[in-house]
C-alpha positions as CSV (number, residue, x, y, z in Angstrom):
1,M,-37.3,25.2,10.5
2,S,-38.7,22.1,8.8
3,N,-38.9,18.9,10.9
4,T,-38.0,16.8,7.9
5,P,-34.6,15.1,8.3
6,I,-32.0,16.1,5.7
7,P,-30.4,13.2,3.8
8,P,-26.5,13.3,4.0
9,H,-26.2,13.6,0.2
10,E,-28.2,16.8,0.1
11,S,-27.1,20.3,1.1
12,S,-28.5,21.6,4.4
13,P,-30.9,24.5,4.2
14,R,-29.5,28.0,4.4
15,K,-31.2,31.2,5.4
16,V,-31.6,33.6,2.5
17,I,-30.0,36.9,3.5
18,P,-31.0,39.9,1.4
19,I,-28.1,41.6,-0.3
20,H,-28.0,45.3,0.0
21,A,-25.8,47.8,-1.8
22,A,-22.8,48.6,0.4
23,P,-20.8,51.8,0.4
24,A,-17.6,51.6,-1.6
25,S,-15.5,51.9,1.6
26,D,-16.9,48.6,3.0
27,S,-14.8,45.5,2.9
28,L,-16.0,42.8,0.5
29,Y,-14.6,40.1,2.9
30,E,-15.8,39.1,6.3
31,A,-13.1,39.2,9.0
32,Q,-12.1,35.8,10.4
33,V,-13.5,35.3,13.9
34,K,-11.3,33.2,16.1
35,I,-13.2,30.1,17.4
36,Q,-12.7,29.4,21.1
37,P,-14.2,26.0,21.7
38,R,-15.7,25.2,25.1
39,S,-14.3,22.2,27.0
40,V,-16.6,19.2,27.3
41,R,-16.5,15.8,28.9
42,G,-18.0,12.6,27.5
43,V,-17.4,9.5,25.5
44,F,-16.3,11.1,22.3
45,A,-14.1,13.7,24.1
46,R,-12.4,10.8,26.0
47,W,-11.8,8.9,22.7
48,R,-10.3,11.9,21.1
49,W,-7.8,12.2,23.9
50,I,-7.1,8.5,23.8
51,L,-6.2,8.9,20.1
52,V,-4.0,11.9,20.9
53,W,-2.0,9.9,23.4
54,L,-1.7,6.8,21.2
55,T,-0.7,8.7,18.1
56,Q,1.8,10.9,19.8
57,L,3.4,8.2,21.9
58,F,3.9,6.3,18.6
59,F,5.1,9.3,16.6
60,Y,7.5,10.8,19.2
61,G,8.7,7.4,20.6
62,L,9.2,5.2,17.6
63,P,12.4,6.8,16.2
64,W,14.2,6.4,19.5
65,L,13.6,2.6,19.5
66,Q,16.5,0.4,18.4
67,W,16.6,-2.8,16.4
68,G,19.9,-4.4,17.1
69,E,22.6,-1.8,16.3
70,R,20.3,0.5,14.3
71,Q,17.2,2.6,14.5
72,M,14.0,0.5,14.3
73,V,12.3,2.7,11.7
74,L,14.5,4.8,9.5
75,F,14.0,6.0,5.9
76,D,17.7,6.9,5.2
77,L,17.5,9.0,2.1
78,E,21.2,9.6,2.0
79,Q,22.2,5.9,2.0
80,R,19.0,5.0,0.1
81,H,18.2,2.3,2.7
82,F,14.8,2.0,4.4
83,Y,14.7,0.1,7.7
84,L,11.3,-1.1,8.9
85,F,11.7,-3.2,12.0
86,G,13.5,-6.4,10.7
87,L,13.2,-5.4,7.0
88,L,15.8,-3.6,4.9
89,L,14.2,-2.1,1.8
90,Y,15.8,-0.5,-1.3
91,P,14.5,2.1,-3.7
92,Q,13.6,-0.8,-6.0
93,D,11.0,-1.8,-3.3
94,F,9.0,1.3,-4.1
95,I,6.1,-1.0,-5.0
96,Y,5.6,-1.6,-1.2
97,L,5.1,2.1,-0.6
98,T,2.6,2.2,-3.5
99,A,0.7,-0.7,-2.0
100,L,0.8,1.0,1.5
101,L,-0.7,4.2,0.0
102,I,-3.4,2.2,-1.7
103,I,-4.2,0.3,1.5
104,S,-4.4,3.7,3.4
105,A,-6.8,5.1,0.7
106,L,-9.0,2.0,0.8
107,S,-9.1,2.1,4.6
108,L,-10.2,5.8,4.4
109,F,-12.9,4.9,1.9
110,L,-14.1,2.0,4.1
111,F,-14.3,3.9,7.3
112,T,-16.0,6.9,5.6
113,A,-18.6,4.7,4.0
114,I,-19.4,3.2,7.4
115,A,-19.2,6.2,9.8
116,G,-18.3,9.4,8.0
117,R,-15.2,11.4,8.8
118,L,-13.8,9.3,11.7
119,W,-10.3,9.9,10.5
120,C,-10.8,13.7,10.5
121,G,-12.4,13.8,13.9
122,F,-10.1,11.5,15.8
123,A,-6.8,10.7,14.2
124,C,-5.9,13.3,11.5
125,P,-2.6,15.1,12.5
126,Q,-4.4,18.5,12.0
127,T,-7.0,17.4,14.5
128,V,-4.5,15.9,17.0
129,Y,-2.2,18.8,17.1
130,T,-5.0,21.3,17.2
131,E,-6.4,19.5,20.2
132,L,-2.9,19.5,21.8
133,F,-2.4,23.2,21.2
134,M,-5.9,24.1,22.5
135,W,-5.2,22.1,25.6
136,I,-2.0,24.2,26.2
137,E,-4.0,27.3,25.6
138,Y,-6.6,26.1,28.1
139,R,-4.0,25.3,30.8
140,I,-2.4,28.8,30.4
141,E,-5.2,31.1,29.6
142,G,-8.1,29.4,31.3
143,N,-11.5,28.2,30.1
144,R,-13.5,29.5,27.2
145,S,-15.0,32.5,29.1
146,A,-11.5,33.5,30.5
147,R,-10.0,33.3,27.0
148,L,-12.7,35.4,25.5
149,R,-12.2,38.0,28.2
150,L,-8.5,38.0,27.8
151,D,-8.7,38.4,24.0
152,A,-11.2,41.3,24.3
153,G,-9.4,43.1,27.1
154,A,-6.7,45.7,26.8
155,W,-3.0,44.7,27.0
156,S,-1.8,44.2,30.6
157,F,1.0,42.4,32.3
158,E,-1.3,39.4,32.8
159,K,-2.2,39.3,29.2
160,L,1.4,39.8,28.1
161,W,2.9,37.0,30.2
162,K,0.1,34.5,29.4
163,K,0.3,35.1,25.6
164,T,4.1,35.0,25.7
165,L,4.1,31.7,27.7
166,K,1.5,30.2,25.4
167,Q,3.5,31.0,22.2
168,T,6.7,29.8,23.8
169,V,5.2,26.4,24.7
170,W,3.6,26.2,21.2
171,L,7.0,26.8,19.6
172,A,8.7,24.3,21.8
173,V,6.1,21.6,20.9
174,A,6.4,22.5,17.2
175,L,10.2,22.4,17.2
176,W,10.2,19.0,18.9
177,T,7.6,17.8,16.3
178,G,9.8,19.0,13.5
179,F,12.9,17.4,15.0
180,T,11.1,14.1,15.5
181,F,9.8,14.1,11.9
182,V,13.2,14.7,10.5
183,G,14.4,11.9,12.8
184,Y,12.6,9.4,10.7
185,F,14.9,10.3,7.7
186,V,18.2,10.9,9.5
187,P,19.3,8.8,12.5
188,I,17.7,10.7,15.3
189,R,20.6,10.2,17.8
190,T,23.1,11.6,15.3
191,L,20.6,14.3,14.4
192,A,20.4,15.4,18.1
193,L,24.2,15.8,18.3
194,D,24.2,17.7,15.0
195,V,21.5,20.1,16.2
196,I,23.3,20.7,19.5
197,A,26.5,21.5,17.6
198,L,24.5,23.6,15.0
199,Q,25.7,21.3,12.2
200,G,23.7,19.9,9.3
201,A,22.2,22.9,7.5
202,W,19.7,20.9,5.5
203,Q,18.5,19.0,8.6
204,I,18.1,22.2,10.6
205,F,16.2,23.8,7.6
206,W,13.7,20.9,7.5
207,I,13.2,20.9,11.3
208,L,12.4,24.6,11.2
209,F,10.2,24.1,8.1
210,Y,8.0,21.4,9.7
211,A,8.0,23.2,13.0
212,L,6.7,26.3,11.3
213,A,4.0,24.2,9.6
214,T,2.9,22.6,12.9
215,Y,2.9,26.0,14.7
216,G,0.9,27.8,12.0
217,N,-1.6,25.0,11.3
218,A,-2.4,23.9,14.8
219,G,-1.9,27.3,16.5
220,F,-3.6,29.7,14.1
221,L,-5.2,28.2,11.0
222,R,-6.9,25.3,12.9
223,E,-10.4,24.8,11.5
224,Q,-9.5,26.8,8.4
225,I,-7.4,23.9,7.2
226,C,-10.4,21.6,7.5
227,K,-12.8,24.1,5.9
228,Y,-10.8,25.5,3.0
229,M,-7.5,23.6,2.5
230,C,-8.3,19.9,3.0
231,P,-9.7,18.4,-0.2
232,Y,-11.3,15.5,1.7
233,A,-14.1,17.7,2.9
234,R,-15.0,18.4,-0.7
235,F,-15.4,14.9,-2.0
236,Q,-16.5,13.1,1.2
237,S,-20.2,13.2,0.1
238,A,-19.3,10.9,-2.8
239,M,-18.6,8.2,-0.2
240,F,-21.8,8.8,1.9
241,D,-25.1,7.1,1.4
242,Q,-28.3,6.7,3.3
243,D,-26.8,4.1,5.6
244,T,-23.7,6.0,6.6
245,L,-23.4,6.8,10.3
246,L,-23.2,10.5,10.8
247,V,-23.5,13.0,13.6
248,T,-27.1,14.1,13.2
249,Y,-29.5,16.4,15.0
250,D,-33.0,14.8,15.4
251,A,-35.1,17.8,14.2
252,T,-38.4,15.9,14.6
253,R,-37.7,15.5,18.3
254,G,-35.9,18.7,18.9
255,E,-38.1,21.3,17.2
256,S,-39.5,23.7,18.1
257,R,-36.5,24.7,20.1
258,G,-36.5,27.2,22.9
259,P,-35.6,27.8,26.6
260,R,-38.0,26.5,29.3
261,N,-38.4,26.0,33.0
262,K,-37.2,22.6,34.0
263,S,-40.2,22.0,36.2
264,A,-42.8,23.3,33.6
265,V,-44.2,21.3,30.8
266,D,-44.6,23.0,27.4
267,T,-46.0,20.7,24.8
268,S,-45.3,23.3,22.0
269,L,-41.5,22.9,22.4
270,G,-39.3,20.1,21.4
271,D,-36.4,18.7,23.5
272,C,-33.8,21.3,22.3
273,I,-33.6,24.1,24.8
274,D,-31.5,26.2,22.5
275,C,-28.6,26.4,24.9
276,T,-26.1,26.5,22.0
277,L,-23.6,24.3,23.8
278,C,-23.4,22.1,20.7
279,V,-22.1,25.2,18.8
280,Q,-19.8,26.3,21.6
281,V,-17.9,23.0,21.8
282,C,-17.6,22.5,18.0
283,P,-14.0,22.9,16.9
284,V,-15.0,24.1,13.5
285,G,-17.7,26.5,14.8
286,I,-20.8,25.1,13.0
287,D,-24.3,24.5,14.2
288,I,-25.1,20.8,13.7
289,R,-28.9,21.7,14.0
290,D,-28.7,23.3,10.6
291,G,-28.2,19.8,9.1
292,L,-25.2,18.0,7.6
293,Q,-22.4,20.4,6.5
294,Y,-19.2,19.7,4.8
295,E,-17.2,21.4,7.6
296,C,-18.4,18.8,10.1
297,I,-15.4,16.5,11.0
298,G,-17.5,14.0,12.9
299,C,-15.8,14.4,16.3
300,G,-19.0,13.9,18.3
301,L,-18.2,16.7,20.8
302,C,-21.7,18.1,20.2
303,I,-23.1,14.7,21.2
304,D,-21.3,14.9,24.5
305,A,-22.5,18.4,25.2
306,C,-26.1,17.7,24.2
307,N,-26.2,14.5,26.3
308,S,-25.1,16.4,29.4
309,V,-27.9,18.9,28.9
310,M,-30.4,16.1,28.3
311,D,-29.3,14.5,31.6
312,K,-29.9,17.7,33.4
313,M,-33.3,18.2,31.9
314,Q,-34.1,14.6,32.5
315,Y,-34.8,14.0,28.8
316,P,-33.7,10.9,26.9
317,R,-30.2,11.1,25.4
318,G,-29.6,11.1,21.7
319,L,-31.1,14.4,20.5
320,I,-27.8,14.7,18.7
321,R,-26.3,11.2,17.9
322,Y,-24.6,9.0,15.4
323,T,-27.3,7.7,13.1
324,T,-28.1,7.3,9.5
325,A,-30.6,9.0,7.2
326,N,-32.6,5.8,6.9
327,G,-32.4,5.2,10.6
328,L,-33.6,8.7,11.4
329,A,-36.4,8.5,8.9
330,Q,-37.6,5.0,9.9
331,H,-37.0,5.6,13.7
332,W,-34.6,2.6,13.8
333,G,-32.7,1.5,16.8
334,M,-28.9,1.1,16.7
335,R,-29.2,-2.6,16.2
336,Q,-31.3,-2.2,13.1
337,I,-28.9,0.5,11.8
338,L,-25.8,-1.7,12.3
339,R,-27.5,-4.4,10.3
340,R,-27.2,-2.2,7.2
341,V,-23.4,-1.9,7.6
342,A,-22.7,-4.9,5.4
343,R,-24.0,-3.4,2.2
344,P,-22.4,-3.7,-1.3
345,R,-20.2,-0.6,-1.1
346,V,-18.7,-1.6,2.3
347,L,-18.2,-5.2,1.2
348,L,-16.4,-4.1,-2.0
349,Y,-14.1,-1.8,0.0
350,G,-13.5,-4.4,2.6
351,A,-12.8,-7.2,0.1
352,A,-10.3,-5.0,-1.9
353,L,-8.6,-4.0,1.4
354,A,-8.3,-7.5,2.6
355,I,-6.9,-8.9,-0.6
356,L,-4.4,-6.1,-1.1
357,T,-3.2,-6.3,2.6
358,F,-2.9,-10.1,2.4
359,A,-0.9,-9.9,-0.9
360,M,1.4,-7.3,0.6
361,V,2.0,-9.3,3.7
362,C,2.7,-12.4,1.7
363,S,5.1,-10.5,-0.6
364,L,7.1,-9.1,2.3
365,T,7.2,-12.5,4.0
366,L,8.3,-14.4,0.9
367,R,10.6,-11.8,-0.6
368,T,14.2,-12.9,-1.4
369,P,16.7,-11.2,1.0
370,F,18.8,-10.0,-1.9
371,K,18.4,-8.3,-5.2
372,V,20.2,-8.7,-8.5
373,D,20.4,-6.5,-11.6
374,I,22.3,-7.6,-14.7
375,V,23.3,-5.3,-17.5
376,R,25.2,-6.3,-20.6
377,D,28.5,-4.4,-21.2
378,R,27.6,-2.8,-24.5
379,S,31.2,-1.8,-25.2
380,I,32.0,-5.5,-25.6
381,L,29.1,-7.5,-27.0
382,A,31.0,-10.7,-27.7
383,R,34.7,-11.5,-28.3
384,L,36.9,-14.4,-29.1
385,V,39.5,-15.1,-26.3
386,T,42.5,-17.2,-25.9
387,G,41.7,-20.9,-26.1
388,G,39.1,-20.5,-28.8
389,E,36.2,-19.5,-26.6
390,I,33.4,-16.9,-27.0
391,E,33.1,-14.5,-24.1
392,N,30.3,-12.1,-23.2
393,V,30.8,-9.5,-20.4
394,Y,28.1,-8.3,-18.0
395,Q,27.8,-5.8,-15.2
396,L,26.1,-7.5,-12.2
397,Q,24.8,-5.6,-9.1
398,I,24.0,-7.6,-6.0
399,A,22.2,-5.8,-3.2
400,N,22.4,-7.5,0.2
401,A,19.0,-6.8,1.9
402,T,20.0,-8.4,5.2
403,E,22.0,-7.0,8.1
404,L,24.7,-9.7,8.0
405,P,27.5,-10.1,5.4
406,Q,26.6,-12.7,2.7
407,R,28.5,-14.7,0.1
408,Y,26.7,-15.4,-3.1
409,H,27.3,-18.2,-5.6
410,L,26.8,-17.7,-9.4
411,T,26.1,-20.3,-12.0
412,A,25.0,-19.9,-15.7
413,S,22.8,-22.3,-17.8
414,G,20.7,-22.2,-20.9
415,A,23.2,-22.8,-23.6
416,Q,25.5,-25.8,-24.3
417,G,28.9,-25.5,-22.6
418,I,28.6,-22.0,-21.1
419,Y,30.2,-21.3,-17.7
420,I,31.3,-18.4,-15.6
421,A,34.9,-17.6,-16.3
422,S,35.2,-14.8,-13.6
423,D,34.9,-15.2,-9.9
424,H,31.6,-17.0,-9.1
425,Q,31.9,-16.4,-5.3
426,I,30.8,-12.9,-4.4
427,D,31.0,-11.3,-0.9
428,V,28.7,-8.4,-0.1
429,A,28.7,-6.5,3.2
430,A,25.6,-6.2,5.3
431,G,23.0,-3.8,3.9
432,Q,25.3,-2.9,1.0
433,S,25.3,-3.4,-2.8
434,R,28.2,-4.3,-5.0
435,W,28.8,-4.0,-8.8
436,I,31.0,-6.8,-10.3
437,V,32.1,-7.7,-13.8
438,T,30.9,-11.1,-14.8
439,R,32.4,-13.0,-17.8
440,I,30.5,-15.9,-19.3
441,R,32.2,-18.1,-21.9
442,A,31.3,-21.0,-24.2
443,P,33.7,-23.1,-26.4
444,E,33.7,-21.9,-30.0
445,G,31.4,-24.1,-32.2
446,T,29.3,-25.5,-29.4
447,V,26.7,-22.7,-29.6
448,P,25.3,-21.5,-33.0
449,A,25.7,-17.9,-34.1
450,G,23.2,-15.4,-32.9
451,P,21.6,-14.4,-29.6
452,H,20.7,-17.2,-27.1
453,P,18.7,-16.7,-23.9
454,I,20.5,-17.9,-20.8
455,N,19.8,-18.0,-17.1
456,L,22.0,-16.7,-14.3
457,E,21.3,-18.3,-11.0
458,I,22.4,-16.6,-7.7
459,T,22.2,-18.5,-4.4
460,T,23.4,-17.7,-0.9
461,A,26.3,-19.8,0.3
462,N,24.7,-20.5,3.7
463,D,21.2,-21.4,2.3
464,A,21.0,-22.8,-1.2
465,S,17.2,-22.7,-1.1
466,V,17.3,-18.9,-1.3
467,R,17.9,-18.2,-4.9
468,L,17.2,-15.7,-7.7
469,H,17.1,-16.3,-11.5
470,E,18.0,-13.5,-13.9
471,K,17.6,-13.9,-17.6
472,T,19.9,-12.3,-20.2
473,T,21.2,-13.2,-23.6
474,F,24.5,-14.7,-24.8
475,L,25.7,-13.5,-28.2
476,V,27.7,-15.5,-30.6
477,P,29.2,-13.5,-33.5
478,R,28.6,-14.8,-37.1
């Protein structure tokens, strides 16, 4: 194997395997071998479990928290109300969801440009639930060696009860996950009562659907999701450069690899003793010593395993470490590597992320707590009413985006003599919207014939500083 480090943007070298003609009865596809990762302790393994706890406490606990008399976070699709802490959003506020998705994408680009697939290795739901399911498997079936023996052995009472118990616990976790997920779209306390009473067919269907997805993805597909189904693995290299921190094997220091006696000194061998622990702990089953591969999720477990071996051999740590292609080639220390973080790509992502986040926060802070839509009644464009006045009729929708009942005051301006002839005091219940018929009039002769732009001002009765202006037209027949 060459000692030249492999840049992240290049494919790692592969062994050329001669292809021989196979009998017609041979399968054209290689059977999928189940990966049984070995447990490891270290900095990165500890951080992975910290992220498991944080993400799952947030996910499972958040829908049970209350904000006043309602659920703190609830995307009520049936009522078309979206509650987010103290905010009440309507479908018209879809722009905030769009901004949130763009912020998430920019954050992913930023973190990837800095340190590779941090999201994949530590916080992706597939990673988190796979780690959780493998921990259950470890607690029931034992360590890696015990699991391999159990899988290879014949069916016995021990194998039957262990496999059955594991699948039962997996199903329970998956069902609770599906129930919690649906609880973000249906009030979770009501949902719990409906499920116990076996009511709500659609709710139960989606609970089972997401439970099945969690059970299949985390219990069986596991690394195959990362390898074959996740598109991020395919385009990640477009966000890497020579200064991106990646999990890297130092081939210059490690080669030639091979076993050796701890007390003997063999100058022909590098620091790698070829123990393959880095492969055994890898959740996707790759050998990081073969160079950067798109399957690598950057979890750093191979670093923990290798460092433990280096400690036992009394070698310096860092044979496998987070470093950059430039850092590896130039033999830089971590301080020199981190100086290259603030490069144009990172600054561009960071600036765009900061601007968009600031704009979204300002928009949410300054948003008017009610919304108004005005639609002209097209069946009655304009008419002459008793008293010699011209009247236009409008359909007005007022949506109260607060959790208290509100009274709104309407006034019209923009053309001489116009006024609101219908009720200009409108009461709207908390979190509700109301359609009303609004009639605007002007004395005949005060406004010339034709369309005239007018302005409808809506204010809250208890705070006149909160107001909206809606533009429309007032028609005067010829």
